[in-house]
RODO-2510 file (C-alpha; in nm, 4 decimals, decimal comma):
residues 67
     n   res          X          Y          Z
     1     x    -0,9934    -0,6028     0,8741
     2     x    -1,0668    -0,2361     0,8331
     3     x    -1,3492    -0,1459     1,0647
     4     x    -1,3444     0,2325     1,1026
     5     x    -1,1871     0,5619     0,9990
     6     x    -0,9098     0,5209     1,2541
     7     x    -0,8040     0,1988     1,0830
     8     x    -0,8031     0,3707     0,7435
     9     x    -0,5950     0,6560     0,8853
    10     x    -0,3495     0,4070     1,0336
    11     x    -0,3126     0,2394     0,6945
    12     x    -0,2496     0,5683     0,5142
    13     x     0,0105     0,6709     0,7711
    14     x     0,1928     0,3383     0,7312
    15     x     0,1818     0,3749     0,3511
    16     x     0,3377     0,7198     0,3756
    17     x     0,6222     0,5685     0,5804
    18     x     0,7171     0,3093     0,3177
    19     x     0,6338     0,4500    -0,0247
    20     x     0,9496     0,5201    -0,2262
    21     x     0,9936     0,8671    -0,3765
    22     x     0,9675     0,7239    -0,7286
    23     x     0,6283     0,5604    -0,6703
    24     x     0,3023     0,7529    -0,7058
    25     x    -0,0376     0,6225    -0,6018
    26     x    -0,3248     0,7401    -0,8187
    27     x    -0,6049     0,5447    -0,6533
    28     x    -0,6510     0,3917    -0,3078
    29     x    -0,9648     0,1988    -0,2187
    30     x    -1,0368     0,0617     0,1256
    31     x    -1,3210    -0,1645     0,2300
    32     x    -1,3808    -0,4138     0,5115
    33     x    -1,1694    -0,6822     0,3468
    34     x    -0,9034    -0,5205     0,1320
    35     x    -0,6911    -0,2255     0,0389
    36     x    -0,6490    -0,1809    -0,3372
    37     x    -0,4037     0,0613    -0,4911
    38     x    -0,3178     0,1744    -0,8419
    39     x    -0,0163     0,3787    -0,9286
    40     x     0,3014     0,4296    -1,1228
    41     x     0,6681     0,3646    -1,0548
    42     x     0,9677     0,4939    -1,2474
    43     x     1,1295     0,1515    -1,2499
    44     x     1,0522    -0,2079    -1,1702
    45     x     1,3028    -0,1836    -0,8840
    46     x     1,0975     0,0976    -0,7265
    47     x     0,7816    -0,1094    -0,7677
    48     x     0,9460    -0,4203    -0,6196
    49     x     1,0881    -0,2187    -0,3296
    50     x     0,7430    -0,0849    -0,2455
    51     x     0,5833    -0,4304    -0,2664
    52     x     0,8517    -0,5730    -0,0356
    53     x     0,8016    -0,2913     0,2154
    54     x     0,4251    -0,3497     0,2110
    55     x     0,4836    -0,7140     0,3028
    56     x     0,6697    -0,5954     0,6125
    57     x     0,3767    -0,3923     0,7463
    58     x     0,2073    -0,5834     1,0267
    59     x    -0,1435    -0,4585     0,9472
    60     x    -0,1395    -0,6299     0,6063
    61     x    -0,1983    -1,0040     0,6175
    62     x    -0,1472    -1,0631     0,2442
    63     x     0,0163    -0,8548    -0,0271
    64     x    -0,0590    -0,9387    -0,3899
    65     x     0,0701    -0,7450    -0,6866
    66     x    -0,0723    -0,7254    -1,0350
    67     x     0,0961    -0,5765    -1,3337
***
């Protein structure tokens, strides 16, 4: 659960640690229950790599991909 600005900052820092160089986020939305992102990847492999890395971040309890 995201409860304050510190939590949001922590999430953004963790994202910057795992995002591949060929993935660009165009929209990030954070609320009390979820983090939603939109973006582009050069290849499906880049997209899949990012999704797998997100699953390994302890602050995310569930990672779902669409698209």
